[in-house]
PyMOL CGO cylinders between C-alpha atoms (Angstrom):
from pymol import cmd
from pymol.cgo import CYLINDER

trace = [
    CYLINDER, 0.14, 0.24, 0.02, 1.24, 3.52, -0.24, 0.3, 1, 1, 1, 1, 1, 1,
    CYLINDER, 1.24, 3.52, -0.24, 0.66, 6.76, 1.40, 0.3, 1, 1, 1, 1, 1, 1,
    CYLINDER, 0.66, 6.76, 1.40, 3.21, 5.29, 4.18, 0.3, 1, 1, 1, 1, 1, 1,
    CYLINDER, 3.21, 5.29, 4.18, 1.37, 1.97, 4.74, 0.3, 1, 1, 1, 1, 1, 1,
    CYLINDER, 1.37, 1.97, 4.74, 3.66, -0.83, 4.86, 0.3, 1, 1, 1, 1, 1, 1,
    CYLINDER, 3.66, -0.83, 4.86, 2.83, -4.20, 3.31, 0.3, 1, 1, 1, 1, 1, 1,
    CYLINDER, 2.83, -4.20, 3.31, 3.30, -5.64, 6.72, 0.3, 1, 1, 1, 1, 1, 1,
    CYLINDER, 3.30, -5.64, 6.72, 0.20, -6.59, 7.93, 0.3, 1, 1, 1, 1, 1, 1,
    CYLINDER, 0.20, -6.59, 7.93, 0.56, -5.85, 11.47, 0.3, 1, 1, 1, 1, 1, 1,
    CYLINDER, 0.56, -5.85, 11.47, 1.18, -2.52, 10.23, 0.3, 1, 1, 1, 1, 1, 1,
    CYLINDER, 1.18, -2.52, 10.23, -1.69, -1.89, 8.13, 0.3, 1, 1, 1, 1, 1, 1,
    CYLINDER, -1.69, -1.89, 8.13, -4.03, -1.60, 11.39, 0.3, 1, 1, 1, 1, 1, 1,
    CYLINDER, -4.03, -1.60, 11.39, -1.42, -0.03, 13.22, 0.3, 1, 1, 1, 1, 1, 1,
    CYLINDER, -1.42, -0.03, 13.22, -0.87, 2.76, 11.12, 0.3, 1, 1, 1, 1, 1, 1,
    CYLINDER, -0.87, 2.76, 11.12, -4.88, 3.46, 10.64, 0.3, 1, 1, 1, 1, 1, 1,
    CYLINDER, -4.88, 3.46, 10.64, -5.30, 3.46, 13.90, 0.3, 1, 1, 1, 1, 1, 1,
    CYLINDER, -5.30, 3.46, 13.90, -2.46, 5.97, 14.54, 0.3, 1, 1, 1, 1, 1, 1,
    CYLINDER, -2.46, 5.97, 14.54, -3.72, 8.39, 12.12, 0.3, 1, 1, 1, 1, 1, 1,
    CYLINDER, -3.72, 8.39, 12.12, -7.62, 7.96, 13.30, 0.3, 1, 1, 1, 1, 1, 1,
    CYLINDER, -7.62, 7.96, 13.30, -6.43, 8.38, 16.90, 0.3, 1, 1, 1, 1, 1, 1,
    CYLINDER, -6.43, 8.38, 16.90, -4.38, 11.51, 15.15, 0.3, 1, 1, 1, 1, 1, 1,
    CYLINDER, -4.38, 11.51, 15.15, -7.26, 12.62, 13.13, 0.3, 1, 1, 1, 1, 1, 1,
    CYLINDER, -7.26, 12.62, 13.13, -10.02, 13.05, 15.83, 0.3, 1, 1, 1, 1, 1, 1,
    CYLINDER, -10.02, 13.05, 15.83, -7.48, 14.01, 18.67, 0.3, 1, 1, 1, 1, 1, 1,
    CYLINDER, -7.48, 14.01, 18.67, -8.46, 10.59, 20.93, 0.3, 1, 1, 1, 1, 1, 1,
    CYLINDER, -8.46, 10.59, 20.93, -7.13, 7.49, 21.57, 0.3, 1, 1, 1, 1, 1, 1,
    CYLINDER, -7.13, 7.49, 21.57, -9.17, 4.61, 19.49, 0.3, 1, 1, 1, 1, 1, 1,
    CYLINDER, -9.17, 4.61, 19.49, -11.13, 3.38, 23.26, 0.3, 1, 1, 1, 1, 1, 1,
    CYLINDER, -11.13, 3.38, 23.26, -12.33, 6.92, 23.90, 0.3, 1, 1, 1, 1, 1, 1,
    CYLINDER, -12.33, 6.92, 23.90, -13.29, 7.45, 20.35, 0.3, 1, 1, 1, 1, 1, 1,
    CYLINDER, -13.29, 7.45, 20.35, -15.29, 3.89, 20.64, 0.3, 1, 1, 1, 1, 1, 1,
    CYLINDER, -15.29, 3.89, 20.64, -16.96, 4.71, 24.02, 0.3, 1, 1, 1, 1, 1, 1,
    CYLINDER, -16.96, 4.71, 24.02, -18.08, 8.64, 22.84, 0.3, 1, 1, 1, 1, 1, 1,
    CYLINDER, -18.08, 8.64, 22.84, -19.24, 7.02, 19.27, 0.3, 1, 1, 1, 1, 1, 1,
    CYLINDER, -19.24, 7.02, 19.27, -21.29, 3.94, 21.63, 0.3, 1, 1, 1, 1, 1, 1,
    CYLINDER, -21.29, 3.94, 21.63, -22.50, 7.07, 23.97, 0.3, 1, 1, 1, 1, 1, 1,
    CYLINDER, -22.50, 7.07, 23.97, -23.62, 9.25, 21.15, 0.3, 1, 1, 1, 1, 1, 1,
    CYLINDER, -23.62, 9.25, 21.15, -23.81, 7.49, 17.74, 0.3, 1, 1, 1, 1, 1, 1,
    CYLINDER, -23.81, 7.49, 17.74, -25.44, 10.44, 15.66, 0.3, 1, 1, 1, 1, 1, 1,
    CYLINDER, -25.44, 10.44, 15.66, -23.15, 13.30, 17.28, 0.3, 1, 1, 1, 1, 1, 1,
    CYLINDER, -23.15, 13.30, 17.28, -20.60, 12.36, 14.57, 0.3, 1, 1, 1, 1, 1, 1,
    CYLINDER, -20.60, 12.36, 14.57, -21.25, 10.40, 11.80, 0.3, 1, 1, 1, 1, 1, 1,
    CYLINDER, -21.25, 10.40, 11.80, -17.68, 10.17, 10.56, 0.3, 1, 1, 1, 1, 1, 1,
    CYLINDER, -17.68, 10.17, 10.56, -16.91, 9.03, 13.58, 0.3, 1, 1, 1, 1, 1, 1,
    CYLINDER, -16.91, 9.03, 13.58, -19.37, 6.58, 13.47, 0.3, 1, 1, 1, 1, 1, 1,
    CYLINDER, -19.37, 6.58, 13.47, -18.54, 5.42, 10.08, 0.3, 1, 1, 1, 1, 1, 1,
    CYLINDER, -18.54, 5.42, 10.08, -14.41, 4.97, 10.97, 0.3, 1, 1, 1, 1, 1, 1,
    CYLINDER, -14.41, 4.97, 10.97, -15.59, 3.56, 14.91, 0.3, 1, 1, 1, 1, 1, 1,
    CYLINDER, -15.59, 3.56, 14.91, -17.50, 1.11, 12.45, 0.3, 1, 1, 1, 1, 1, 1,
    CYLINDER, -17.50, 1.11, 12.45, -14.79, 0.49, 9.60, 0.3, 1, 1, 1, 1, 1, 1,
    CYLINDER, -14.79, 0.49, 9.60, -11.78, 0.08, 12.11, 0.3, 1, 1, 1, 1, 1, 1,
    CYLINDER, -11.78, 0.08, 12.11, -13.78, -2.87, 13.84, 0.3, 1, 1, 1, 1, 1, 1,
    CYLINDER, -13.78, -2.87, 13.84, -14.16, -4.05, 10.81, 0.3, 1, 1, 1, 1, 1, 1,
    CYLINDER, -14.16, -4.05, 10.81, -10.55, -3.61, 9.83, 0.3, 1, 1, 1, 1, 1, 1,
    CYLINDER, -10.55, -3.61, 9.83, -9.12, -5.57, 13.11, 0.3, 1, 1, 1, 1, 1, 1,
    CYLINDER, -9.12, -5.57, 13.11, -11.85, -8.37, 12.57, 0.3, 1, 1, 1, 1, 1, 1,
    CYLINDER, -11.85, -8.37, 12.57, -10.43, -8.62, 8.65, 0.3, 1, 1, 1, 1, 1, 1,
    CYLINDER, -10.43, -8.62, 8.65, -6.62, -8.75, 10.51, 0.3, 1, 1, 1, 1, 1, 1,
    CYLINDER, -6.62, -8.75, 10.51, -7.82, -11.50, 12.72, 0.3, 1, 1, 1, 1, 1, 1,
    CYLINDER, -7.82, -11.50, 12.72, -9.10, -13.35, 10.39, 0.3, 1, 1, 1, 1, 1, 1,
    CYLINDER, -9.10, -13.35, 10.39, -6.26, -13.03, 7.96, 0.3, 1, 1, 1, 1, 1, 1,
    CYLINDER, -6.26, -13.03, 7.96, -3.65, -14.02, 10.92, 0.3, 1, 1, 1, 1, 1, 1,
    CYLINDER, -3.65, -14.02, 10.92, -5.81, -17.23, 11.92, 0.3, 1, 1, 1, 1, 1, 1,
    CYLINDER, -5.81, -17.23, 11.92, -5.32, -18.05, 8.10, 0.3, 1, 1, 1, 1, 1, 1,
    CYLINDER, -5.32, -18.05, 8.10, -2.01, -18.05, 7.29, 0.3, 1, 1, 1, 1, 1, 1,
    CYLINDER, -2.01, -18.05, 7.29, -1.23, -19.70, 10.80, 0.3, 1, 1, 1, 1, 1, 1,
    CYLINDER, -1.23, -19.70, 10.80, -3.25, -22.89, 9.29, 0.3, 1, 1, 1, 1, 1, 1,
    CYLINDER, -3.25, -22.89, 9.29, -1.71, -22.24, 6.11, 0.3, 1, 1, 1, 1, 1, 1,
    CYLINDER, -1.71, -22.24, 6.11, 2.15, -22.36, 7.63, 0.3, 1, 1, 1, 1, 1, 1,
    CYLINDER, 2.15, -22.36, 7.63, 0.77, -25.08, 9.91, 0.3, 1, 1, 1, 1, 1, 1,
    CYLINDER, 0.77, -25.08, 9.91, 0.04, -27.08, 7.06, 0.3, 1, 1, 1, 1, 1, 1,
    CYLINDER, 0.04, -27.08, 7.06, 3.10, -26.35, 4.75, 0.3, 1, 1, 1, 1, 1, 1,
    CYLINDER, 3.10, -26.35, 4.75, 4.99, -27.54, 8.06, 0.3, 1, 1, 1, 1, 1, 1,
    CYLINDER, 4.99, -27.54, 8.06, 3.40, -31.00, 7.86, 0.3, 1, 1, 1, 1, 1, 1,
    CYLINDER, 3.40, -31.00, 7.86, 3.44, -31.47, 3.96, 0.3, 1, 1, 1, 1, 1, 1,
    CYLINDER, 3.44, -31.47, 3.96, 6.22, -33.66, 2.29, 0.3, 1, 1, 1, 1, 1, 1,
    CYLINDER, 6.22, -33.66, 2.29, 7.10, -31.50, -0.77, 0.3, 1, 1, 1, 1, 1, 1,
    CYLINDER, 7.10, -31.50, -0.77, 4.21, -31.11, -2.94, 0.3, 1, 1, 1, 1, 1, 1,
    CYLINDER, 4.21, -31.11, -2.94, 1.43, -29.14, -1.52, 0.3, 1, 1, 1, 1, 1, 1,
    CYLINDER, 1.43, -29.14, -1.52, -2.10, -30.73, -1.37, 0.3, 1, 1, 1, 1, 1, 1,
    CYLINDER, -2.10, -30.73, -1.37, -5.63, -29.48, -2.40, 0.3, 1, 1, 1, 1, 1, 1,
    CYLINDER, -5.63, -29.48, -2.40, -6.44, -28.90, 0.84, 0.3, 1, 1, 1, 1, 1, 1,
    CYLINDER, -6.44, -28.90, 0.84, -3.56, -26.81, 1.65, 0.3, 1, 1, 1, 1, 1, 1,
    CYLINDER, -3.56, -26.81, 1.65, -4.29, -24.51, -1.93, 0.3, 1, 1, 1, 1, 1, 1,
    CYLINDER, -4.29, -24.51, -1.93, -7.52, -24.38, -0.63, 0.3, 1, 1, 1, 1, 1, 1,
    CYLINDER, -7.52, -24.38, -0.63, -5.67, -22.84, 2.71, 0.3, 1, 1, 1, 1, 1, 1,
    CYLINDER, -5.67, -22.84, 2.71, -3.64, -20.54, 0.18, 0.3, 1, 1, 1, 1, 1, 1,
    CYLINDER, -3.64, -20.54, 0.18, -6.83, -18.98, -1.15, 0.3, 1, 1, 1, 1, 1, 1,
    CYLINDER, -6.83, -18.98, -1.15, -8.46, -18.27, 2.42, 0.3, 1, 1, 1, 1, 1, 1,
    CYLINDER, -8.46, -18.27, 2.42, -5.18, -16.18, 2.89, 0.3, 1, 1, 1, 1, 1, 1,
    CYLINDER, -5.18, -16.18, 2.89, -5.38, -14.31, -0.35, 0.3, 1, 1, 1, 1, 1, 1,
    CYLINDER, -5.38, -14.31, -0.35, -9.04, -13.95, 0.32, 0.3, 1, 1, 1, 1, 1, 1,
    CYLINDER, -9.04, -13.95, 0.32, -8.46, -12.43, 3.66, 0.3, 1, 1, 1, 1, 1, 1,
    CYLINDER, -8.46, -12.43, 3.66, -5.96, -10.34, 2.49, 0.3, 1, 1, 1, 1, 1, 1,
    CYLINDER, -5.96, -10.34, 2.49, -8.18, -8.55, 0.03, 0.3, 1, 1, 1, 1, 1, 1,
    CYLINDER, -8.18, -8.55, 0.03, -10.73, -7.96, 2.62, 0.3, 1, 1, 1, 1, 1, 1,
    CYLINDER, -10.73, -7.96, 2.62, -8.25, -6.48, 4.74, 0.3, 1, 1, 1, 1, 1, 1,
    CYLINDER, -8.25, -6.48, 4.74, -6.98, -4.48, 2.14, 0.3, 1, 1, 1, 1, 1, 1,
    CYLINDER, -6.98, -4.48, 2.14, -10.63, -3.63, 1.51, 0.3, 1, 1, 1, 1, 1, 1,
    CYLINDER, -10.63, -3.63, 1.51, -11.76, -2.35, 4.89, 0.3, 1, 1, 1, 1, 1, 1,
    CYLINDER, -11.76, -2.35, 4.89, -8.24, -0.63, 4.72, 0.3, 1, 1, 1, 1, 1, 1,
    CYLINDER, -8.24, -0.63, 4.72, -8.78, 1.61, 1.72, 0.3, 1, 1, 1, 1, 1, 1,
    CYLINDER, -8.78, 1.61, 1.72, -12.49, 2.22, 3.27, 0.3, 1, 1, 1, 1, 1, 1,
    CYLINDER, -12.49, 2.22, 3.27, -10.97, 3.62, 6.60, 0.3, 1, 1, 1, 1, 1, 1,
    CYLINDER, -10.97, 3.62, 6.60, -8.41, 6.01, 4.85, 0.3, 1, 1, 1, 1, 1, 1,
    CYLINDER, -8.41, 6.01, 4.85, -11.05, 7.37, 2.08, 0.3, 1, 1, 1, 1, 1, 1,
    CYLINDER, -11.05, 7.37, 2.08, -13.23, 7.93, 5.45, 0.3, 1, 1, 1, 1, 1, 1,
    CYLINDER, -13.23, 7.93, 5.45, -10.11, 9.86, 6.99, 0.3, 1, 1, 1, 1, 1, 1,
    CYLINDER, -10.11, 9.86, 6.99, -9.45, 11.64, 3.70, 0.3, 1, 1, 1, 1, 1, 1,
    CYLINDER, -9.45, 11.64, 3.70, -11.89, 15.14, 3.84, 0.3, 1, 1, 1, 1, 1, 1,
    CYLINDER, -11.89, 15.14, 3.84, -10.47, 15.05, -0.09, 0.3, 1, 1, 1, 1, 1, 1,
    CYLINDER, -10.47, 15.05, -0.09, -11.01, 11.86, -1.25, 0.3, 1, 1, 1, 1, 1, 1,
    CYLINDER, -11.01, 11.86, -1.25, -12.59, 11.35, -4.84, 0.3, 1, 1, 1, 1, 1, 1,
    CYLINDER, -12.59, 11.35, -4.84, -16.25, 11.51, -4.09, 0.3, 1, 1, 1, 1, 1, 1,
    CYLINDER, -16.25, 11.51, -4.09, -16.67, 13.46, -0.97, 0.3, 1, 1, 1, 1, 1, 1,
    CYLINDER, -16.67, 13.46, -0.97, -16.74, 16.99, -2.83, 0.3, 1, 1, 1, 1, 1, 1,
    CYLINDER, -16.74, 16.99, -2.83, -18.80, 16.49, -5.99, 0.3, 1, 1, 1, 1, 1, 1,
    CYLINDER, -18.80, 16.49, -5.99, -22.64, 17.11, -5.79, 0.3, 1, 1, 1, 1, 1, 1,
    CYLINDER, -22.64, 17.11, -5.79, -23.53, 13.87, -5.56, 0.3, 1, 1, 1, 1, 1, 1,
    CYLINDER, -23.53, 13.87, -5.56, -21.71, 13.73, -2.08, 0.3, 1, 1, 1, 1, 1, 1,
    CYLINDER, -21.71, 13.73, -2.08, -23.78, 17.02, -0.96, 0.3, 1, 1, 1, 1, 1, 1,
    CYLINDER, -23.78, 17.02, -0.96, -26.71, 15.02, -1.76, 0.3, 1, 1, 1, 1, 1, 1,
    CYLINDER, -26.71, 15.02, -1.76, -25.86, 12.29, 0.82, 0.3, 1, 1, 1, 1, 1, 1,
    CYLINDER, -25.86, 12.29, 0.82, -25.09, 14.83, 3.38, 0.3, 1, 1, 1, 1, 1, 1,
    CYLINDER, -25.09, 14.83, 3.38, -28.01, 15.99, 2.89, 0.3, 1, 1, 1, 1, 1, 1,
    CYLINDER, -28.01, 15.99, 2.89, -29.96, 12.90, 3.69, 0.3, 1, 1, 1, 1, 1, 1,
    CYLINDER, -29.96, 12.90, 3.69, -27.40, 11.27, 6.00, 0.3, 1, 1, 1, 1, 1, 1,
    CYLINDER, -27.40, 11.27, 6.00, -29.18, 13.08, 8.91, 0.3, 1, 1, 1, 1, 1, 1,
    CYLINDER, -29.18, 13.08, 8.91, -32.29, 11.23, 8.96, 0.3, 1, 1, 1, 1, 1, 1,
    CYLINDER, -32.29, 11.23, 8.96, -33.28, 8.56, 11.44, 0.3, 1, 1, 1, 1, 1, 1,
    CYLINDER, -33.28, 8.56, 11.44, -36.69, 6.87, 10.57, 0.3, 1, 1, 1, 1, 1, 1,
    CYLINDER, -36.69, 6.87, 10.57, -38.23, 6.37, 6.88, 0.3, 1, 1, 1, 1, 1, 1,
    CYLINDER, -38.23, 6.37, 6.88, -38.34, 8.75, 3.97, 0.3, 1, 1, 1, 1, 1, 1,
    CYLINDER, -38.34, 8.75, 3.97, -42.01, 8.10, 3.66, 0.3, 1, 1, 1, 1, 1, 1,
    CYLINDER, -42.01, 8.10, 3.66, -44.80, 6.69, 6.06, 0.3, 1, 1, 1, 1, 1, 1,
    CYLINDER, -44.80, 6.69, 6.06, -44.86, 3.30, 6.50, 0.3, 1, 1, 1, 1, 1, 1,
    CYLINDER, -44.86, 3.30, 6.50, -48.54, 2.89, 5.87, 0.3, 1, 1, 1, 1, 1, 1,
    CYLINDER, -48.54, 2.89, 5.87, -50.69, 4.59, 3.40, 0.3, 1, 1, 1, 1, 1, 1,
    CYLINDER, -50.69, 4.59, 3.40, -52.98, 7.19, 4.51, 0.3, 1, 1, 1, 1, 1, 1,
    CYLINDER, -52.98, 7.19, 4.51, -57.08, 5.95, 4.83, 0.3, 1, 1, 1, 1, 1, 1,
    CYLINDER, -57.08, 5.95, 4.83, -59.64, 7.29, 3.57, 0.3, 1, 1, 1, 1, 1, 1,
    CYLINDER, -59.64, 7.29, 3.57, -62.74, 8.71, 5.42, 0.3, 1, 1, 1, 1, 1, 1,
    CYLINDER, -62.74, 8.71, 5.42, -64.55, 5.26, 4.30, 0.3, 1, 1, 1, 1, 1, 1,
    CYLINDER, -64.55, 5.26, 4.30, -61.89, 2.88, 5.49, 0.3, 1, 1, 1, 1, 1, 1,
    CYLINDER, -61.89, 2.88, 5.49, -60.41, 2.18, 2.55, 0.3, 1, 1, 1, 1, 1, 1,
    CYLINDER, -60.41, 2.18, 2.55, -56.44, 3.29, 2.32, 0.3, 1, 1, 1, 1, 1, 1,
    CYLINDER, -56.44, 3.29, 2.32, -55.72, 5.66, -0.52, 0.3, 1, 1, 1, 1, 1, 1,
    CYLINDER, -55.72, 5.66, -0.52, -53.96, 5.30, -3.53, 0.3, 1, 1, 1, 1, 1, 1,
    CYLINDER, -53.96, 5.30, -3.53, -50.03, 6.10, -3.79, 0.3, 1, 1, 1, 1, 1, 1,
    CYLINDER, -50.03, 6.10, -3.79, -48.72, 7.72, -6.52, 0.3, 1, 1, 1, 1, 1, 1,
    CYLINDER, -48.72, 7.72, -6.52, -44.73, 7.62, -6.42, 0.3, 1, 1, 1, 1, 1, 1,
    CYLINDER, -44.73, 7.62, -6.42, -42.18, 9.05, -8.18, 0.3, 1, 1, 1, 1, 1, 1,
    CYLINDER, -42.18, 9.05, -8.18, -39.96, 7.83, -10.52, 0.3, 1, 1, 1, 1, 1, 1,
    CYLINDER, -39.96, 7.83, -10.52, -37.41, 9.30, -13.71, 0.3, 1, 1, 1, 1, 1, 1,
    CYLINDER, -37.41, 9.30, -13.71, -39.55, 12.58, -13.87, 0.3, 1, 1, 1, 1, 1, 1,
    CYLINDER, -39.55, 12.58, -13.87, -43.03, 10.89, -14.03, 0.3, 1, 1, 1, 1, 1, 1,
    CYLINDER, -43.03, 10.89, -14.03, -45.41, 9.01, -11.07, 0.3, 1, 1, 1, 1, 1, 1,
    CYLINDER, -45.41, 9.01, -11.07, -46.27, 6.23, -11.17, 0.3, 1, 1, 1, 1, 1, 1,
    CYLINDER, -46.27, 6.23, -11.17, -49.64, 4.50, -9.75, 0.3, 1, 1, 1, 1, 1, 1,
]
cmd.load_cgo(trace, "trace")
């Protein structure tokens, strides 16, 4: 990975944790506690804590997969069998998951990241504070007790 993040697996989580702590000005445990106490107070912090947790989880899965592969390789004679190849594929999948989650954390921490300053990002920011459904969950009732017909807008027209 670039941007000062080493390819060494243990460094990825550590470097990103340090960046999070610098960005929010508090330790990870403090940040988790603050987000837990008031999850809607800072949506950016809530997202970072969520994705950091997913990153830590992915790193743990990767560590176990690497340990399993190493044990299988040490027990192998000269040729690698299918179950061991399956373990190698598991390691590759775990690396991909970990790296993807690391990229999300990096993106969340970068205020100038692509997609954060365009029109779609502004629209998303306006929609974010909603905590309930955007439309009523049930149709309004007519005076006779039957639900009123509802209209839904789609691509410039209404659909009944």
